N, C-alpha and C positions, 0 to 999 in steps of 0.2 A: 723296789718298795711298792707295797700295795696302795692303791688309792682308796677312798672311802667306800665306793660302791663295791669293788672287788673284796675289800675287807669284810663288809657286812654280809656279802654272799658266802664267804668262807665261814663266818661265825654262825650263820643260820644252819649250815650243814653240820658244823661242829657241835652245835647245841643239841641236835638230835642224839648224837652218840654220847654226849656228856650227861644228858638227863637219863639215858637208859643205863648208864654205868652205875652200879651200886658200890663198887670198891673205891674208897677214898684215894688209894694209891694210884689207881687207874685215872681217876679224875685229876689228880695232881699232875700226872704225866701229860694229860691232855692240855692242862693249863700251861705247863712248861712249854709245850710245843706251840700253843697259840701265842704265848708271850714272845717267843722267839720270832714267829712269823709276822705278827702284827705290830710288834714294838709297843704294845699297850701295857698299862699298869695291871698287875694281877688282880687287885680288888675291883678295878673297872671291868675287867674281863668277866669276873664272877657275877657282877651285876648284869652284864650283857647276856650271859648264858642262863639266866633265870627263865622259868616257863613263860613269864610275861615281862617283856622288856621293850625298849624303843626299837628293837630290830623288827617288831611286828607293825610298826607304823608305816603307812603308805605315804610316799612323798607328796602326793597330791592333796592329802588330808592335813598336812602340816600347816599350821597357822602362818600366814604370810605377814611379814612386817609391813606396817602401814607406810605408804610412800609419802614423803614430805612434799616432793615436787611431783604432784599427781597430774592427771590429764587436764586439769583446769589451767595449768601453767603452760602446757605445750603449745596451744594455738598462739598465745602471745609471744612465746619464744621464737616460733617459726616466723611470725610476722616481723619481729625485730631482726632476725637473721637475714630475711630478704631485703629489708629496708637498708641494711648496711652491706649489701652486695655479697652475701654468703661467706662471711669470714670464718676462720677457725675459732675454736672455743676460747683460746687465750686472748685473741683480739676482740671477740664479741663480749667477753666479760667486762672489759673496760667501757665499752659502749653502753652496756646494760646499766652499769653503775652511774655513768654520767648523763645519759640521754633519756632514760625511761620517763622521768617526770616531765621533761621538756616535751617529749612527743605526746604524752597524755594531755598536756595543757593545750597543744595544737590540734588535738583530735586526730592525730595520725595513728595513735595506738589506743584501742578500746580494751580496758581491763580493769578489774577491781583493785582497791588499795592493797588487799591481801596478796593478790597475784603480783602486783608491782613490787611489793616488798620482797617476795620470793625471788623475783627476777634479779634484783640488786644483790641478793645474797648468794646467788648460784655460782658455783666454782666452774673452772674451765673444763675439768674432766666430766662433770655432770652435764654441762652444755653439749659436749661432743657425744656423750652417751644418749641424751634425749633427742639429738638431731640425726643420729646414725641412720635411722630408717628413712627419714625425709631426704637425706643426701643420696641414699641408694635409689629412691624413686626419681629424683631429679636426674641422676646419671642415666638411668634406664630410659627416661623420657627423651633425653638428648640423643641417646644412641639409637633407639628404636622408634621414636615418635615419627608420625607421618609428616612429610613436607609437601605442602600444596596437594592434598589428597585428590581433589577434583581434577587437577591437571595431570597428575600421575595416572589416574584412571582413564584419561583421554588418550594417553600414549600407550600403544600396544607393547607388551613384553614378548620378546622373541629370544629363544635359545639359539645356539649356533646351528643346530640341525634344521631349524625352521627357516634359515636365511638361504635364499636361492643363489647358488654358486655357479649356475649355468648361464646366467644372463648378465650383461654388463650393466653397471649403474647402481648396484647395491653397495653402498659405501659404509664402512665402519669408521667412526671418528673418535678421537681421544685427545686429551691434553697431557703434555709432559712438562713438569715443573722444573725450572732452573733456579731453585732457591738456595742451593748450597746447603750449609749446615743449619740455616735459620729460615723458617717460613714466615717471618714477620715482614711487614711492609709489602710494597709492590715489587714484582720481579717478572721476568720474561717467561712465557710459556710457549711451547711449540705445539701447534695444532696439527695433528696428523690425520689425513683422510686416505683410506685405502679401499680400492675396489676389490671385493672378495672373489671376483671371477678371474680377472687378469693380473691382479697384484699391482696395478698402477697406483702410485702413491704421490700425493701432493701435500706440501707442508707450508705452514705460515707461522711466523713468530708474532705473538700478541703480548701486550703488556697487561699483566693481571689476569683475573678470571671473571671480569664483569660481563654481564649479558651483552652489552653493546660491543665490546671488543671481541668477544667470541663470535658474535654475529658477523662482524666485519671480516674476521679470519676465515669463517666458513664461506662467506660470499667471495672472498679473494681466491681461495683454492678452487671453488666451483667455477669461476670464470676461466680458469686455466685448463679446464677439463677437455679431453679429446672426444668425449661421448656424453650423452645425456644422463644426468643423475635421476634415478627412479626412487630410491629410498636411502635415507641415512639412519644409521644405527649407532647409538651412543650408550654410555653408562648412565647411572642414575644421578650424577652430580648436578647441582643446581645451575652450574654454568651452561648446561645443555637443556635441562628440563626446566624451562621457564616460559612465561607467556610470550615474551619477545620472539624467541626462536620458534615456538609452536605456531604463532600467527604467520611467521615468515614461511614455514613449510606448507601451511594451508593456502596461503596466497599464491604460491608458485606451483601448487599441485605436487609437492614432494612428499613421499611417504616418510613417516617418522616412527621409529620403534626404539626400545631401550632394553638394556640387560636387566637381569635379576640382581637384587642387591647382593654385594659381596661375591659375585660369580664372574670372575675375569674371563673364564673360558667362553662366555657368551660373546665376547668381543676379542677373541683370541688372535685374529690375524693382525689387527692394528696394534695389539700389545706386542707382537713380534717385531713390527716395524719400529715401535718405540725404542727397542733395543738396537736393531741393526741400522736404522736410519738416523737415530738421534743420539742415544747414549754412547755408542761406540765412537761417534765423531765429535760430539759436543762435550761429552763428559758430564760430571756432576758438580761443576763449579756454579757459583751464583752469577747471574747476569741480570742487572737491574737498571741499565741506562739505555737511553734512546740510541746511542751509537752502537751498542752491542746488539740491540734489536735489529737495526738496519743491516749490520754485518750478517746476522743469521738469515734475514730475509733475502739478502743478495745471494747467499749460498743456496738457500732453498729454491730460489727462482731460476737459478742458472746451473752451475756445475753439478750439484748433487742431484737435482731433478733429472738432468740429462743422463748422468751416469747410471742412476738406479733404474730408470724406466727404459733406457735404450740399450744399455750395455751389460747389465747385471742380470743373468738368467735366474729364474726361480722355478722350483719344482712344485707340482700340485698333486695333492693326494687324490688318487682315483678310486682305490678300494681299501677297505679295512675289514678283516675277518678274523674271527677267533678260532684258533686251532689248539684245543686242549687248554693248557695254561698260558699260552702265548697269543699275542695279537700280531697278525701278519698284515703289513701295510704295503700297498703297491702305489708307486708314483709314476707320473707320466714323464716324458722327455723334458729336460730343462729348457725353458724358453724365456726370453725377455718379456716384460709386460707389453712392450710395443708389438712384438710378434703375436702375442695372444690376441691383442685387439685387432690386428690386421687379419687374423684368421677367423675372427668372429663373423657370423652371418648378419649380425646387426649393423655392421659398418658397410656402407655402400662404397662401390669402387670409385665413384666420383668424389 
């Protein structure tokens, strides 16, 4: 079935042929065909096919209906929406009816009597329609808005190709959540720190994602290091990009860089360890007690640390080249992280 736009386009073309035809019989046949296609009344079609009809009207020139809830109402509506914690139209409608006069008397809402009367009359569907654009702006601001822009500008962005894999001490760090099916409340997180040259990995279980707990976790894994940390590289989460951790890196002379937003490949090696060292062993259940945190830390400090760093060989990408439509990768001989560290020229024999 035709919509209005396609139907009018069809009638415009038909009108040219209809007005050129002098035979009444032929015009009748054209009307029969149009009646069948458009499902319109015959008399209405004859009015449409006149030399001058509403088919010639341009949509932009049509007289628009005057809005009852015009732009004078919208600022007050948005203010009320924010006062009542951004509810849906059905909930806000009740608040508008009951609280508009009270908020005006307390000088919390500045609007005229006319606007106040319109707010109390407004239906839930109208409220949602008027607030649609404002809600879209708020969502975009939450998703793409800058967080601590000055601090983010102070920390260098590095892609994976810019991170030096030939020297020890360049560390990628990340947090793995153990929240189960619900992210509400406090729960244990695993802090993973991986050296991108040797593959040496240290881990620590911290409660929550607070700046202080993340700092203690980083300091804990750093104290167990067999070599000097030169730079740490994290994602853009506020658990890492904060003044507390930035001042710590400056105080001890530790380099600090971050990934691009939504680009996990900039932190790809530690993302691999999140799977092989954490998820495959710990799983996806929720851990939110001190006892469970202590059990994880005992595992990370002893058996898992020794096994992964001293007895589990890893391979390292040496060369990657494109041959036609395929990418050829060359890897070196598998070695444990301990062997790679001992073979490094940066480790003294003593």
